[in-house]
C-alpha positions as CSV (number, residue, x, y, z in Angstrom):
1,M,15.7,-13.5,3.6
2,R,12.4,-12.2,2.1
3,S,12.5,-8.4,1.3
4,P,10.1,-6.3,3.4
5,L,6.8,-5.4,1.7
6,I,6.2,-2.7,4.2
7,D,9.0,-1.0,6.1
8,V,8.1,1.4,9.0
9,R,10.8,3.5,10.7
10,D,10.5,5.8,13.6
11,L,6.7,6.1,13.3
12,S,5.0,8.5,15.7
13,V,1.4,9.6,16.0
14,S,0.0,12.3,18.4
15,Y,-3.4,13.3,19.5
16,G,-2.8,16.9,20.4
17,K,-0.1,16.9,23.0
18,V,-0.5,13.2,23.7
19,E,1.9,10.9,21.8
20,A,-0.1,7.7,21.2
21,V,2.6,5.9,19.2
22,R,6.3,6.8,19.3
23,G,9.3,5.7,17.4
24,I,7.9,2.4,16.2
25,G,9.9,0.4,13.7
26,L,8.2,-2.6,12.0
27,T,8.5,-4.7,8.8
28,V,6.3,-7.2,7.1
29,A,8.1,-9.5,4.7
30,E,6.4,-10.5,1.4
31,G,4.3,-13.6,2.1
32,A,4.4,-13.4,5.9
33,I,2.0,-13.1,8.7
34,V,3.2,-10.6,11.3
35,S,1.2,-10.1,14.5
36,V,1.2,-7.1,16.8
37,I,0.1,-7.8,20.4
38,G,-0.4,-5.6,23.4
39,A,-3.0,-4.5,25.9
40,N,-6.0,-2.2,25.2
41,G,-4.8,1.3,24.6
42,A,-1.3,0.3,23.7
43,G,-1.5,2.0,20.3
44,K,-2.1,-1.0,18.1
45,T,-5.2,0.5,16.3
46,T,-3.5,3.8,16.0
47,L,-0.6,2.1,14.3
48,L,-2.8,0.5,11.6
49,N,-4.7,3.7,11.1
50,A,-1.4,5.6,10.5
51,L,-0.2,3.0,8.0
52,M,-3.5,3.3,6.1
53,G,-3.4,7.1,6.1
54,V,-6.5,7.5,8.2
55,M,-4.5,9.8,10.6
56,P,-1.3,11.9,10.1
57,S,2.0,10.5,11.4
58,A,5.7,11.3,11.5
59,G,8.4,9.0,10.4
60,D,8.9,6.9,7.3
61,I,6.5,4.3,5.8
62,R,7.8,2.5,2.7
63,F,5.6,0.1,0.8
64,D,7.4,-2.0,-1.8
65,G,10.2,0.5,-1.6
66,A,8.2,3.6,-2.2
67,L,7.6,6.3,0.5
68,L,3.9,6.7,1.3
69,A,4.4,10.2,2.7
70,G,1.6,12.5,1.4
71,Q,-0.5,9.7,0.0
72,G,-4.1,9.5,1.0
73,I,-6.2,6.4,1.7
74,E,-7.3,5.9,-1.9
75,Q,-3.7,6.0,-3.1
76,R,-2.6,3.5,-0.5
77,V,-5.5,1.2,-1.5
78,A,-4.4,1.5,-5.1
79,A,-0.8,0.7,-4.1
80,G,-2.0,-2.6,-2.4
81,L,-2.9,-1.9,1.2
82,S,-6.2,-2.8,2.7
83,L,-7.5,-2.4,6.3
84,V,-10.2,-4.4,8.0
85,P,-11.1,-2.1,10.9
86,E,-11.9,-3.3,14.4
87,R,-15.6,-2.4,14.2
88,R,-15.8,-3.8,10.6
89,E,-17.7,-0.6,9.5
90,L,-20.0,-2.3,7.1
91,F,-22.8,-0.5,5.2
92,A,-25.5,-2.1,7.5
93,T,-28.5,-1.2,5.3
94,M,-27.0,-2.6,2.1
95,T,-26.8,-6.2,0.9
96,V,-23.8,-8.4,1.3
97,E,-23.0,-8.2,-2.4
98,D,-23.4,-4.4,-2.6
99,N,-20.9,-4.1,0.3
100,L,-18.4,-6.3,-1.6
101,I,-18.9,-4.4,-4.8
102,L,-18.2,-1.1,-3.0
103,G,-14.9,-2.7,-1.7
104,G,-13.8,-3.1,-5.3
105,F,-14.7,0.4,-6.5
106,R,-11.2,0.9,-7.8
107,T,-11.1,-2.4,-9.5
108,P,-11.8,-2.2,-13.3
109,A,-15.4,-3.5,-14.0
110,A,-14.1,-6.4,-16.1
111,E,-12.0,-7.6,-13.2
112,R,-14.5,-6.9,-10.5
113,T,-16.7,-9.9,-11.4
114,A,-13.7,-12.3,-11.1
115,A,-12.7,-10.6,-7.8
116,L,-16.2,-11.1,-6.5
117,E,-16.2,-14.8,-7.5
118,R,-12.8,-15.3,-5.7
119,V,-14.3,-13.8,-2.5
120,Y,-17.3,-16.1,-2.8
121,Q,-15.0,-19.1,-3.3
122,R,-13.1,-18.2,-0.1
123,F,-16.3,-17.3,1.9
124,P,-19.1,-19.6,0.6
125,R,-21.3,-18.3,3.4
126,L,-21.2,-14.8,1.9
127,K,-22.4,-16.3,-1.5
128,E,-25.3,-17.9,0.4
129,R,-26.1,-14.6,2.0
130,R,-25.3,-12.3,-0.9
131,R,-28.9,-10.8,-1.1
132,Q,-29.1,-10.4,2.7
133,I,-28.9,-7.1,4.4
134,A,-25.4,-6.8,6.0
135,G,-26.8,-5.5,9.4
136,T,-28.7,-8.8,9.9
137,L,-25.6,-11.0,9.7
138,S,-24.1,-12.8,12.6
139,G,-20.8,-11.6,14.1
140,G,-18.8,-14.1,12.3
141,E,-20.5,-13.4,9.0
142,R,-19.9,-9.7,9.5
143,Q,-16.2,-10.3,10.0
144,M,-16.1,-12.5,6.8
145,L,-17.9,-9.7,4.9
146,A,-15.4,-7.1,6.2
147,M,-12.5,-9.3,5.1
148,G,-14.1,-10.1,1.8
149,R,-14.8,-6.4,1.1
150,A,-11.1,-5.6,1.8
151,L,-10.0,-8.4,-0.6
152,M,-12.1,-6.9,-3.4
153,A,-9.3,-4.3,-3.7
154,R,-6.8,-7.2,-4.4
155,P,-4.4,-6.1,-1.7
156,R,-0.8,-7.2,-1.4
157,L,-0.9,-6.4,2.4
158,L,-4.1,-7.0,4.4
159,M,-4.2,-5.3,7.8
160,L,-6.6,-6.9,10.3
161,D,-7.6,-5.1,13.5
162,E,-8.9,-7.5,16.1
163,P,-10.6,-9.9,13.8
164,S,-11.6,-12.2,16.6
165,L,-13.4,-9.4,18.6
166,G,-16.7,-10.6,20.0
167,L,-16.6,-14.0,18.2
168,A,-17.1,-17.4,19.7
169,P,-13.9,-19.6,19.8
170,R,-15.1,-21.9,17.0
171,I,-15.7,-18.9,14.7
172,T,-12.4,-17.3,15.7
173,E,-10.6,-20.6,14.7
174,A,-12.3,-20.5,11.3
175,I,-11.3,-16.8,10.8
176,F,-7.7,-17.6,11.6
177,E,-7.7,-20.5,9.2
178,I,-8.9,-18.1,6.5
179,V,-6.0,-15.8,7.4
180,V,-3.5,-18.6,6.9
181,S,-5.1,-19.5,3.6
182,L,-4.7,-15.9,2.5
183,R,-1.0,-16.0,3.1
184,E,-0.8,-19.3,1.1
185,A,-2.6,-17.4,-1.7
186,G,0.2,-14.7,-1.7
187,V,-1.4,-12.0,0.5
188,S,0.9,-10.6,3.3
189,I,-0.9,-10.1,6.6
190,L,-0.4,-7.6,9.4
191,L,-2.5,-8.8,12.3
192,V,-3.4,-6.8,15.4
193,E,-5.0,-9.1,17.9
194,Q,-5.8,-9.3,21.6
195,N,-5.9,-13.1,21.4
196,A,-2.1,-13.2,21.5
197,R,-1.8,-17.0,21.8
198,A,-3.9,-17.6,18.6
199,A,-2.1,-14.8,16.8
200,L,1.4,-16.0,17.5
201,E,0.4,-19.6,16.6
202,I,-0.2,-18.6,13.0
203,S,2.4,-15.8,12.6
204,D,5.9,-15.8,11.3
205,Y,7.0,-12.8,13.4
206,G,5.6,-10.7,16.1
207,Y,5.9,-7.4,17.9
208,V,4.8,-6.5,21.4
209,I,3.6,-2.9,21.9
210,E,3.3,-1.3,25.3
211,L,2.3,2.4,25.8
212,G,2.9,3.2,22.2
213,S,6.3,1.7,21.8
214,V,7.7,-1.7,20.6
215,T,9.1,-3.4,23.7
216,R,9.8,-6.8,22.2
217,E,10.0,-8.4,18.8
218,G,11.1,-11.7,17.2
219,P,10.0,-14.9,15.5
220,A,6.5,-15.7,16.7
221,R,7.6,-19.0,18.3
222,D,10.2,-17.2,20.3
223,L,7.8,-14.6,21.6
224,A,5.3,-17.4,22.5
225,A,8.0,-19.0,24.6
226,D,9.2,-15.8,26.3
227,P,8.3,-15.9,30.0
228,R,7.5,-12.2,30.1
229,V,5.2,-12.4,27.1
230,I,3.6,-15.5,28.7
231,E,3.0,-13.8,32.0
232,S,1.6,-10.6,30.4
233,Y,-0.4,-12.0,27.4
234,L,-0.5,-15.8,27.3
235,G,-1.3,-16.8,30.8
236,L,-4.6,-18.2,32.0
237,G,-7.4,-15.8,31.3
238,A,-5.4,-13.9,28.6
239,H,-7.5,-12.9,25.7
């Protein structure tokens, strides 16, 4: 059994008096892809933001055995966490390469060039577009840039929030192939995705979140065969 890289216990997040996430327990093993599926508003993005330190939370988050309580975003990035947000949040008026370099701001200068070259090897399109303004890229290229920028920090755990959002099926397939290749390169993945079928196909383990709580979990292939999951998330028209 692989040891958990991240171990979350009894995590809760509130917006004022509204509890958006409550009592969530979740682990991602080293070298695994773990997916979190659920409807819009279920708390998936809130979960990722809490893990990244974007918003305050209650409960325990351990990364590689160390408690993350009190650590800010920069400290969590330095520890090995990176988040690709749902809206990608690129610097639209800057070039592709400048976006990538900013993603590696904590990486020593001597290693940044090698990190940049690794990103270009993984995303040849970005190398072709390296002098292009980020705001002029296609949707798929913007997603690649957001992922590449996160990889510049050399994360051990990459968290992806709806990477297929707004993308054509062919581009979505290419993005998911890249996710699998990242796992093969030793990066663990926590994937939040509305396209539940595609997410479970590439995942080792999965969680279903409804109204801020985990209602189901298990090996991804078991969830994909669960009649209740099929009815809610994998039926015809499910996205």
